[in-house]
C-alpha positions as CSV (number, residue, x, y, z in Angstrom):
1,M,28.7,8.3,-3.0
2,V,25.7,6.6,-4.4
3,S,27.0,3.5,-6.2
4,A,25.7,2.2,-9.5
5,N,24.4,-0.8,-7.6
6,V,22.3,1.4,-5.3
7,I,20.9,3.4,-8.3
8,E,19.9,0.1,-9.9
9,L,18.2,-1.0,-6.8
10,C,16.3,2.2,-6.5
11,Q,15.3,2.4,-10.2
12,A,14.0,-1.2,-10.3
13,T,10.4,-1.7,-11.4
14,E,9.6,-4.3,-8.7
15,T,9.0,-3.7,-5.1
16,V,7.6,-5.9,-2.3
17,S,4.2,-4.3,-2.7
18,S,4.2,-4.5,-6.5
19,V,5.0,-8.2,-6.5
20,L,2.2,-8.7,-3.9
21,A,-0.1,-6.9,-6.2
22,Q,0.4,-9.7,-8.7
23,D,0.2,-12.4,-6.1
24,P,-1.6,-11.2,-2.9
25,T,-1.4,-14.7,-1.4
26,A,2.4,-14.6,-1.2
27,A,4.2,-13.9,2.1
28,P,6.0,-10.6,2.1
29,G,9.0,-12.3,3.7
30,E,9.2,-14.7,0.7
31,V,9.0,-11.7,-1.7
32,V,11.9,-10.0,0.1
33,K,14.0,-13.1,-0.3
34,K,13.1,-13.3,-4.0
35,L,14.0,-9.6,-4.7
36,Y,16.9,-9.0,-2.3
37,G,17.9,-12.4,-0.8
38,H,20.9,-12.7,-3.2
39,H,22.6,-9.6,-1.7
40,K,25.2,-10.3,0.9
41,K,24.5,-8.6,4.2
42,T,27.3,-7.2,6.5
43,F,26.1,-6.4,10.0
44,N,29.4,-5.2,11.3
45,H,30.0,-2.5,8.7
46,E,31.2,0.7,10.3
47,P,30.1,4.0,8.8
48,E,32.7,6.4,7.5
49,K,33.8,8.7,10.4
50,N,35.1,11.5,8.2
51,R,32.7,11.4,5.4
52,Q,32.9,14.4,3.0
53,A,29.9,16.3,1.7
54,T,28.7,15.1,-1.6
55,S,29.4,17.0,-4.8
56,V,26.7,18.4,-7.1
57,D,27.2,15.4,-9.4
58,E,26.7,13.0,-6.5
59,Q,23.6,14.7,-5.4
60,E,22.3,14.3,-9.0
61,Q,22.9,10.6,-8.5
62,A,20.8,10.6,-5.3
63,L,18.1,12.5,-7.2
64,K,17.8,9.5,-9.6
65,C,17.0,7.3,-6.6
66,G,13.6,8.7,-5.7
67,H,10.2,9.5,-7.1
68,W,9.9,13.2,-6.3
69,G,6.9,14.1,-8.5
70,P,6.6,17.9,-8.9
71,T,8.9,18.6,-5.9
72,Q,12.6,19.7,-6.0
73,P,14.6,18.4,-3.0
74,S,17.1,20.8,-1.4
75,P,20.9,20.1,-1.4
76,L,20.8,19.4,2.4
77,F,17.9,16.9,2.0
78,L,19.7,15.2,-1.0
79,Q,22.9,15.0,1.0
80,A,21.1,13.2,3.9
81,Y,19.2,11.0,1.4
82,A,22.5,10.1,-0.3
83,D,24.1,9.1,3.0
84,A,21.1,7.0,3.9
85,L,21.1,5.3,0.5
86,S,24.7,4.2,1.1
87,C,23.5,1.7,3.6
88,L,21.6,-0.2,0.9
89,E,25.0,-1.3,-0.5
90,V,25.5,-3.3,2.6
91,D,21.8,-4.5,3.0
92,P,19.0,-3.5,0.6
93,M,16.5,-4.0,3.4
94,S,18.4,-1.9,6.0
95,G,15.6,0.8,5.6
96,V,12.7,-1.7,5.9
97,V,11.3,-0.5,2.6
98,S,11.8,-1.5,-1.0
99,P,14.6,0.8,-2.4
100,P,12.5,2.3,-5.2
101,L,10.0,3.6,-2.5
102,M,12.6,5.1,-0.1
103,G,12.4,8.5,-1.7
104,S,9.0,10.0,-2.4
105,H,6.8,13.0,-1.8
106,G,3.5,14.0,-0.2
107,T,1.8,16.3,2.2
108,V,1.4,16.6,6.0
109,P,-2.2,18.0,6.6
110,L,-2.1,17.4,10.3
111,T,0.6,17.4,13.0
112,V,-0.2,16.5,16.6
113,I,2.0,17.6,19.5
114,G,0.2,16.7,22.7
115,P,-0.6,13.9,25.2
116,L,-0.7,10.3,23.9
117,A,-4.5,10.1,24.1
118,D,-4.8,13.1,21.8
119,I,-2.9,11.2,19.1
120,I,-5.0,8.1,19.4
121,R,-8.1,10.2,19.2
122,H,-7.0,11.0,15.7
123,V,-6.1,7.4,14.9
124,S,-9.5,6.3,16.1
125,N,-11.1,8.7,13.7
126,M,-8.9,7.4,10.9
127,I,-10.0,3.8,11.7
128,V,-13.7,4.6,11.7
129,R,-13.4,6.4,8.4
130,A,-11.7,3.4,6.8
131,E,-13.7,1.7,4.0
132,R,-11.7,-1.4,3.2
133,E,-8.6,-1.8,5.3
134,V,-6.5,-0.8,8.4
135,F,-2.9,-1.6,9.1
136,F,-1.8,-0.7,12.6
137,I,1.6,-1.3,14.0
138,T,3.0,-0.3,17.5
139,C,5.4,-1.3,20.2
140,S,4.1,-1.6,23.8
141,W,0.4,-2.4,24.2
142,S,-1.6,-2.4,27.4
143,P,-5.1,-1.6,28.6
144,S,-5.4,2.2,28.6
145,V,-7.4,5.2,27.4
146,A,-5.5,4.7,24.0
147,Q,-6.4,1.0,23.9
148,K,-10.0,1.7,24.6
149,L,-10.2,4.3,21.9
150,V,-8.9,1.8,19.3
151,K,-11.1,-1.0,20.5
152,E,-14.2,1.1,20.3
153,A,-13.2,2.5,16.9
154,L,-12.9,-1.1,15.6
155,I,-16.3,-1.9,16.9
156,E,-17.7,1.2,15.3
157,L,-15.9,0.4,12.0
158,S,-17.5,-3.0,12.0
159,R,-20.9,-1.4,12.5
160,R,-20.4,1.1,9.6
161,A,-19.0,-1.6,7.3
162,G,-22.1,-3.8,8.0
163,A,-24.4,-0.8,7.1
164,R,-22.5,-0.5,3.8
165,G,-22.7,-4.3,3.2
166,Q,-18.9,-4.5,3.2
167,R,-16.1,-6.2,5.1
168,V,-13.0,-4.5,6.2
169,V,-9.6,-6.2,6.6
170,V,-7.6,-5.1,9.7
171,K,-4.0,-6.1,10.5
172,M,-2.5,-5.3,13.9
173,M,1.0,-5.8,15.2
174,Y,2.8,-5.1,18.5
175,D,6.0,-6.2,20.3
176,K,6.0,-9.1,22.7
177,A,9.1,-11.0,23.7
178,A,8.4,-14.7,24.5
179,A,10.2,-18.0,24.3
180,A,8.5,-18.9,21.0
181,N,10.5,-16.0,19.4
182,I,13.5,-18.2,19.4
183,I,11.9,-20.3,16.7
184,D,10.1,-17.4,14.9
185,A,10.2,-13.7,15.7
186,H,6.7,-13.3,14.2
187,Q,4.0,-15.0,16.3
188,L,0.3,-15.2,15.3
189,V,-1.8,-14.1,18.2
190,K,-5.1,-16.0,18.6
191,P,-8.4,-14.3,19.4
192,A,-8.5,-15.7,22.9
193,A,-5.2,-13.9,23.6
194,Y,-5.7,-10.6,21.8
195,S,-9.2,-10.2,23.3
196,G,-8.0,-11.3,26.8
197,E,-7.2,-9.2,29.9
198,K,-3.7,-8.1,28.8
199,I,-4.6,-6.8,25.3
200,Q,-8.3,-6.2,25.2
201,L,-8.9,-5.9,21.5
202,P,-12.5,-6.8,20.4
203,K,-13.7,-10.3,20.4
204,P,-14.6,-11.7,17.0
205,E,-18.3,-11.6,17.8
206,E,-18.0,-7.8,18.6
207,I,-16.7,-7.1,15.1
208,P,-18.6,-9.4,12.7
209,N,-17.8,-7.3,9.7
210,L,-14.0,-7.1,10.2
211,D,-11.4,-9.7,9.2
212,L,-8.9,-9.0,12.1
213,E,-5.5,-10.7,12.2
214,V,-3.0,-10.0,14.9
215,I,0.8,-10.7,15.0
216,S,3.4,-10.0,17.7
217,L,7.0,-9.4,16.7
218,H,10.3,-9.5,18.7
219,K,13.8,-10.5,17.6
220,L,15.5,-11.9,20.6
221,V,17.3,-10.5,22.5
222,L,17.1,-6.8,21.9
223,G,15.3,-6.5,18.5
224,T,12.2,-4.7,19.6
225,L,9.4,-3.7,17.2
226,H,9.6,0.0,18.2
227,A,8.0,1.5,15.0
228,K,4.5,3.0,15.5
229,F,2.3,3.8,12.5
230,C,-1.1,3.3,10.9
231,V,-2.1,3.1,7.3
232,V,-5.8,3.3,6.2
233,D,-7.1,2.4,2.8
234,R,-3.6,3.0,1.4
235,K,-4.6,6.7,1.3
236,T,-3.5,8.1,4.6
237,A,-0.9,7.2,7.2
238,A,0.0,8.3,10.7
239,I,3.6,8.2,11.9
240,M,3.7,8.2,15.7
241,S,6.1,8.5,18.6
242,N,3.7,6.9,21.1
243,N,3.0,3.4,22.4
244,M,-0.5,2.1,23.4
245,E,-0.6,2.7,27.2
246,D,-1.5,5.3,29.8
247,N,1.3,7.6,30.8
248,D,2.2,11.3,31.3
249,N,4.0,11.7,28.0
250,V,3.6,14.5,25.4
251,E,4.0,12.8,22.0
252,M,4.2,13.7,18.3
253,M,2.4,12.4,15.2
254,I,2.3,13.4,11.6
255,H,-0.6,12.5,9.3
256,V,0.8,12.0,5.7
257,E,-0.9,11.7,2.4
258,G,0.1,11.2,-1.2
259,P,2.7,8.8,-2.7
260,I,4.7,8.6,0.6
261,V,1.8,6.4,1.9
262,D,2.9,3.7,-0.6
263,S,6.3,3.7,1.1
264,V,4.8,3.4,4.6
265,Y,2.5,0.6,3.3
266,D,5.5,-1.2,1.8
267,T,7.2,-1.0,5.2
268,A,4.1,-2.5,6.9
269,L,4.1,-5.5,4.5
270,I,7.8,-6.1,5.1
271,T,7.3,-5.8,8.9
272,W,4.3,-8.2,8.7
273,N,6.5,-10.8,6.9
274,N,3.9,-13.6,7.0
275,H,1.1,-14.6,4.6
276,L,-1.8,-12.1,4.9
277,N,-5.0,-14.0,5.7
278,P,-7.0,-12.6,4.1
279,P,-5.0,-10.4,1.6
280,L,-5.3,-6.6,1.8
281,P,-8.0,-5.1,-0.5
282,S,-5.6,-2.4,-1.6
283,H,-2.9,-4.7,-2.9
284,A,-3.5,-3.5,-6.5
285,S,-4.5,0.1,-5.6
286,P,-1.3,2.2,-4.9
287,A,-1.6,5.6,-3.1
288,T,-0.1,7.2,-6.2
289,E,-3.3,6.1,-8.0
290,G,-5.6,7.2,-5.2
291,G,-5.6,4.1,-3.0
292,V,-8.7,2.0,-2.5
293,P,-11.7,3.4,-4.3
294,T,-14.1,4.6,-1.6
295,T,-17.1,6.8,-1.1
296,D,-15.3,8.8,1.5
297,Q,-16.2,12.5,1.0
298,E,-13.3,14.0,3.0
299,P,-10.9,15.6,0.6
300,I,-7.3,14.2,0.7
301,Y,-3.9,15.0,-0.6
302,L,-4.0,18.0,-3.0
303,A,-7.7,18.6,-2.7
304,R,-7.4,19.8,0.9
305,G,-7.7,23.5,1.6
306,P,-5.1,25.8,3.1
307,S,-3.8,25.3,6.6
308,R,-4.8,27.3,9.6
309,E,-2.4,29.1,11.9
310,Q,-2.3,28.1,15.6
311,H,-3.9,31.4,16.8
312,E,-6.8,30.8,14.4
313,I,-7.3,27.2,15.7
314,A,-7.3,28.5,19.3
315,A,-9.9,31.1,18.5
316,D,-12.1,28.6,16.6
317,G,-11.9,26.2,19.6
318,Q,-12.8,28.9,22.1
319,A,-15.8,29.9,20.1
320,V,-17.6,26.5,20.4
321,S,-18.3,24.0,23.1
322,L,-18.1,20.4,21.8
323,P,-18.2,17.2,23.7
324,E,-14.9,15.5,24.2
325,H,-14.1,12.3,22.2
326,M,-13.5,9.8,25.0
327,P,-13.8,6.0,25.6
328,G,-17.4,5.2,26.5
329,D,-18.5,8.5,25.0
330,P,-17.1,8.6,21.4
331,H,-17.6,11.6,19.2
332,Y,-16.2,10.9,15.7
333,D,-15.7,13.7,13.2
334,A,-16.3,13.6,9.5
335,D,-12.9,15.2,8.6
336,I,-9.6,16.5,10.0
337,N,-10.9,20.1,10.2
338,G,-13.7,18.9,12.5
339,E,-11.3,17.0,14.6
340,I,-9.1,20.1,15.0
341,T,-12.0,22.2,16.2
342,R,-13.3,19.5,18.6
343,M,-9.8,18.9,20.1
344,Q,-9.2,22.6,20.6
345,S,-12.6,23.0,22.2
346,C,-11.4,20.6,24.9
347,Y,-8.3,22.7,25.6
348,S,-10.4,25.9,25.8
349,M,-11.5,27.4,29.1
350,K,-14.5,26.0,30.8
351,P,-16.6,28.2,33.1
352,H,-14.6,29.5,36.1
353,E,-11.4,28.1,34.5
354,T,-8.2,29.8,33.2
355,H,-6.1,28.8,30.2
356,L,-3.5,27.3,32.6
357,Q,-6.2,25.2,34.4
358,A,-7.5,24.0,31.0
359,A,-4.0,22.8,29.9
360,N,-3.5,21.2,33.3
361,R,-6.9,19.4,33.0
362,Q,-5.9,17.9,29.7
363,L,-2.4,17.0,30.6
364,N,-3.7,15.1,33.7
365,L,-6.2,13.1,31.6
366,A,-4.3,9.8,31.3
367,C,-1.6,10.7,33.8
368,K,-1.1,8.1,36.6
369,N,-0.1,10.8,39.1
370,P,-2.1,14.0,38.3
371,I,-0.6,17.2,39.6
372,P,-1.8,20.8,40.0
373,P,-0.3,23.5,37.8
374,S,2.9,25.3,39.0
375,G,3.6,27.5,35.9
376,P,2.5,31.1,35.2
377,E,-0.9,31.8,33.8
378,I,-1.1,31.3,30.0
379,P,-1.9,34.5,28.3
380,E,-4.7,34.9,25.6
381,G,-3.3,33.9,22.3
382,Q,-0.7,31.4,23.7
383,E,-3.2,28.5,24.5
384,M,-2.0,25.0,24.1
385,T,-3.0,23.8,20.6
386,P,-2.1,20.1,20.2
387,Y,-3.7,19.7,16.7
388,I,-1.7,21.7,14.2
389,S,-2.8,22.3,10.6
390,S,0.3,21.8,8.6
391,M,-1.0,21.4,5.0
392,T,1.2,22.9,2.3
393,P,0.0,24.3,-1.0
394,A,2.0,21.7,-2.9
395,P,3.6,18.3,-2.0
396,V,7.1,18.3,-0.6
397,P,10.0,15.9,-0.8
398,M,10.0,13.0,1.7
399,A,12.0,9.9,2.4
400,V,11.6,6.9,4.7
401,V,14.7,6.7,6.8
402,S,14.3,3.7,9.2
403,R,16.1,0.7,10.6
404,P,15.3,-3.0,11.0
405,P,15.2,-4.9,14.3
406,Y,18.5,-6.4,15.4
407,G,18.6,-8.9,18.3
408,P,22.2,-9.8,19.2
409,P,23.5,-7.8,22.2
410,N,26.3,-6.1,20.3
411,M,26.7,-2.8,18.5
412,H,27.4,-4.1,14.9
413,N,24.1,-3.0,13.3
414,V,24.7,0.8,13.3
415,F,25.0,1.4,9.6
416,V,21.4,2.0,8.7
417,P,19.4,4.8,6.9
418,Q,18.0,6.2,10.2
419,N,21.4,6.8,11.8
420,E,23.1,8.0,8.6
421,A,20.4,10.5,7.9
422,W,20.6,11.9,11.4
423,L,24.4,12.2,11.3
424,S,24.3,13.7,7.8
425,L,22.0,16.5,8.8
426,I,24.1,17.3,11.8
427,R,27.3,17.1,9.8
428,N,26.1,19.2,6.9
429,A,23.9,21.8,8.6
430,Q,25.0,25.4,7.9
431,R,23.1,27.2,10.7
432,T,21.1,25.2,13.2
433,V,20.3,21.7,14.6
434,F,17.3,21.2,16.8
435,I,16.5,17.8,18.5
436,Q,13.8,16.7,20.9
437,T,14.1,13.2,22.2
438,P,13.4,11.3,25.5
439,D,17.0,10.3,25.8
440,L,20.2,11.5,24.1
441,N,23.2,9.3,24.7
442,A,24.0,7.4,21.5
443,A,27.8,6.9,21.2
444,P,28.0,8.3,17.6
445,L,25.7,11.2,18.3
446,V,27.5,13.1,21.1
447,P,30.8,13.6,19.1
448,A,28.8,14.6,16.0
449,L,27.1,17.4,18.0
450,A,30.5,18.5,19.4
451,A,31.9,18.7,15.9
452,A,28.9,20.7,14.7
453,L,29.4,23.2,17.6
454,K,33.1,23.5,16.6
455,R,32.0,24.4,13.1
456,G,29.9,27.3,14.5
457,I,26.5,25.6,14.3
458,Q,23.8,26.5,16.9
459,V,22.8,23.2,18.5
460,T,19.6,23.1,20.6
461,Y,18.3,19.9,22.2
462,Y,15.4,19.2,24.5
463,I,15.5,16.0,26.6
464,C,13.4,14.6,29.4
465,F,14.7,14.8,32.9
466,G,15.5,11.3,34.2
467,Y,13.8,9.4,31.3
468,N,14.4,5.7,31.9
469,D,17.5,6.4,34.1
470,A,17.2,2.8,35.4
471,G,17.9,1.4,32.0
472,E,20.2,4.0,30.6
473,I,22.6,3.9,33.6
474,I,23.4,0.2,33.0
475,P,27.0,0.0,31.6
476,G,26.9,-0.1,27.8
477,Q,23.6,1.7,27.4
478,G,25.1,5.2,27.1
479,G,24.3,6.8,30.5
480,T,21.6,9.1,31.7
481,N,20.7,12.4,29.9
482,D,22.6,14.3,32.6
483,Q,25.7,12.2,32.2
484,A,25.7,12.5,28.4
485,A,25.1,16.3,28.6
486,Q,28.0,16.7,31.0
487,A,30.2,14.6,28.7
488,L,29.3,16.8,25.7
489,V,30.0,20.0,27.7
490,K,33.4,18.7,28.8
491,S,34.3,18.0,25.1
492,I,33.8,21.6,23.9
493,S,35.3,25.0,24.6
494,E,33.7,27.9,26.6
495,D,33.0,29.7,23.3
496,E,31.4,26.6,21.8
497,R,29.3,26.2,24.9
498,Q,27.6,29.5,24.1
499,R,26.2,27.8,20.9
500,L,24.9,24.8,22.8
501,H,21.4,25.0,24.3
502,I,20.4,22.0,26.5
503,C,16.9,22.1,27.9
504,Y,15.0,19.6,30.0
505,Y,11.3,19.1,29.2
506,V,8.8,21.3,31.2
507,G,5.1,20.7,30.8
508,K,2.9,23.6,29.5
509,D,1.4,23.9,32.9
510,Q,4.6,23.7,35.0
511,D,7.6,25.9,35.9
512,H,10.3,23.2,36.3
513,P,11.3,19.8,34.9
514,I,9.9,16.8,36.7
515,H,11.9,13.5,36.9
516,Q,10.3,10.9,34.8
517,S,10.3,8.4,37.6
518,F,7.5,10.4,39.3
519,K,5.2,9.8,36.2
520,K,3.8,13.3,36.3
521,R,5.1,15.2,33.2
522,S,7.4,13.6,30.6
523,C,8.0,14.0,26.9
524,H,8.4,11.2,24.3
525,I,8.7,13.3,21.1
526,K,11.3,12.2,18.5
527,L,12.3,15.0,16.1
528,L,15.4,16.4,14.5
529,I,15.4,19.6,12.3
530,A,18.4,21.0,10.5
531,D,18.7,24.5,9.1
532,E,15.0,25.1,9.8
533,H,13.8,23.2,6.7
534,V,14.8,19.5,6.8
535,G,13.1,17.5,9.6
536,I,13.0,13.8,10.6
537,Q,10.1,12.6,12.7
538,G,9.1,9.2,13.8
539,S,9.8,6.5,16.4
540,G,13.6,6.6,16.7
541,N,15.1,7.9,19.9
542,Q,18.6,9.3,20.2
543,D,19.6,6.5,22.5
544,T,21.6,3.2,22.3
545,Q,18.5,1.0,21.8
546,S,17.1,2.9,18.9
547,W,20.5,3.4,17.3
548,Y,21.6,-0.2,17.4
549,H,18.6,-2.6,17.9
550,S,15.0,-1.5,17.6
551,Q,13.0,-1.5,14.4
552,E,12.1,2.2,13.8
553,L,10.1,4.1,11.2
554,N,11.0,7.8,10.5
555,V,10.0,10.1,7.7
556,M,12.4,12.9,6.5
557,V,10.6,16.0,5.2
558,D,12.0,18.9,3.1
559,S,9.8,21.9,3.9
560,E,10.5,25.2,5.6
561,E,6.8,25.7,6.2
562,I,6.2,22.3,7.8
563,C,9.3,22.6,10.0
564,R,8.2,26.1,11.0
565,K,4.9,24.7,12.1
566,W,6.6,21.9,14.0
567,R,8.9,24.3,15.9
568,E,6.1,26.6,16.7
569,G,4.1,23.7,18.0
570,I,7.0,22.5,20.1
571,E,7.4,25.9,21.7
572,R,3.7,26.6,22.1
573,N,2.8,23.3,23.7
574,Q,5.5,23.1,26.4
575,N,7.5,25.4,28.7
576,T,10.9,23.8,28.1
577,A,12.7,26.8,26.7
578,K,11.3,29.0,29.4
579,F,12.0,27.0,32.5
580,G,14.1,24.0,31.5
581,V,17.5,25.5,30.5
582,A,20.4,23.5,31.8
583,A,23.2,25.1,33.8
584,V,26.7,25.5,32.4
585,D,27.6,21.9,33.3
586,G,24.6,20.5,31.4
587,V,22.6,19.7,34.5
588,W,19.3,21.5,35.3
589,R,19.4,23.3,38.6
590,D,16.9,25.3,40.6
591,K,17.3,28.9,41.7
592,D,19.4,27.7,44.6
593,G,21.8,25.8,42.4
594,N,20.5,22.3,43.3
595,P,19.7,19.6,40.7
596,G,16.0,18.6,40.5
597,E,14.5,16.0,42.7
598,G,15.4,12.5,41.5
599,Y,18.8,13.5,40.0
600,M,21.0,10.4,40.0
601,G,24.4,12.0,39.7
602,N,27.3,10.1,38.3
603,P,27.6,6.7,39.9
604,G,30.6,4.5,38.9
605,K,30.2,1.4,36.8
606,V,29.6,-1.0,39.7
607,E,27.1,1.3,41.5
608,G,25.5,2.1,38.1
609,L,25.0,-1.5,37.4
610,F,23.3,-2.2,40.8
611,K,21.1,0.9,40.5
612,G,20.2,0.1,36.9
613,V,19.3,-3.6,37.6
614,G,17.4,-2.5,40.7
615,G,15.5,0.1,38.8
616,M,14.7,-2.3,35.9
617,L,13.4,-4.9,38.4
618,K,11.1,-2.3,40.0
619,K,9.9,-1.3,36.5
620,M,9.1,-4.9,35.7
621,K,7.2,-5.3,39.0
622,D,5.2,-2.1,38.4
623,K,4.2,-3.5,35.0
624,G,3.1,-6.8,36.6
625,G,6.2,-8.8,35.4
626,F,6.4,-10.8,38.6
């Protein structure tokens, strides 16, 4: 039920970003206190366990709480949106966005499902095409191919801005836990630190035409900044699953345009919290009015042309031979269509190379432990296509369903829009639920999936074999993917097991899952789709940390066409459904019935604690922690 209080919050004329438009020198954190500080917050509120579906009248109430433009949200979308809105009764900032901006609309002209570096290639293009401002937020940051791409893009942006006789404002944030966070979770990072060995952003003298400001954020003990997104000129935004590092992950990103960008921008301001020095040029130029006036010739929002299907992209990429956009040898494109063709050219066959070898080459690019292909040859027409054209003829309903960082080591902060939207879609799906996530073990999620199976819903989830077992096996963290899968299987009947499809991630060039500890092929995508038309994509994992502690940013999209493109991209760019199907007990086994190499089994609590702590210490050592 959407209360009168929540409707009032969502129909208010003021938002954090609108107040800052009037006074750009104010600190967003101060504006939050002014607008919402008088609301009492309850962090130990428990969500309703047997919540009923909303009535038509109640969905009409939810409809009043968003700015849908010409779009018409579906009942399933409105149901999930209504359930997410209920969290605002407890804390108006539980979604890390001003309530009037939580429900919106827009387009998704580009989706990326591919290695981490491929996503940051697009972000680097977004950065160099910026004319007035860039707002970039991520979690983990370390020297890497991704980091080099961003650094070089900032240097190129400064050069272009100088040629135009302009300055560009750049705000960057990442997570860093330190003793100073006890006093203030937000810490200003000085140039000597952000340009030093551990971060390697440009030095001030390398970017004379940029006003760069960097902040780190961490709410002790467990309140990680886990959101990953970029907003440029308040016109375009990228919602990412990836951190800034080198690894073997396949990731997912959506590029959004239209009024939804105002919602993401508002989240960026709230996350920043501190005074903006200098203020952002777009403070009085909302995306709904076109964002910052620029001379950029690339069409955006509704001016974009029709999307291309993946087989067309593959053919276009094979027909040309373009140099790869790489650190030290950048090749920026003028628009998204150019990026798609260049990226696909990289995945196309080189002389004396097969499609399988081409995919293997690209998947090994930033992988710490490159491996040869083990999978079958990729037939013509099934090439890996990481850049997916997903533009729709008209805008579609969207909503920001996120959660704030929560530091205390307890499980009180679970009633947040992210979690309620996920649970609502699972609870109210009529046909199917699809999930891909690195880890799936959150305490509220497993019984929700069991209940869906008992209702007759087809549930499919893709997880990564052994992802962060060292952390997940520690008591209280939910257990490994294998353990959670086995627990779910034990809670359902044999008939219900027929509707459950558990698969462990398999790379496009492989024929079996590889344990994440070997750092050869892993998957870090975070996606949930219900009934083939409502999808949630972003930074939130289906694990204990994302459900209870980390700040996350996710966007819920109501579009059968976009969800179709996402599912096609998932299947086309990995071999998970072909070779990763779990055995009846939920564990992946080879042809001889043996679990994959690295399988941890089911240690008891004491053994699990020792293994977990030992694994975490090794992880810290590998990252140079001691």
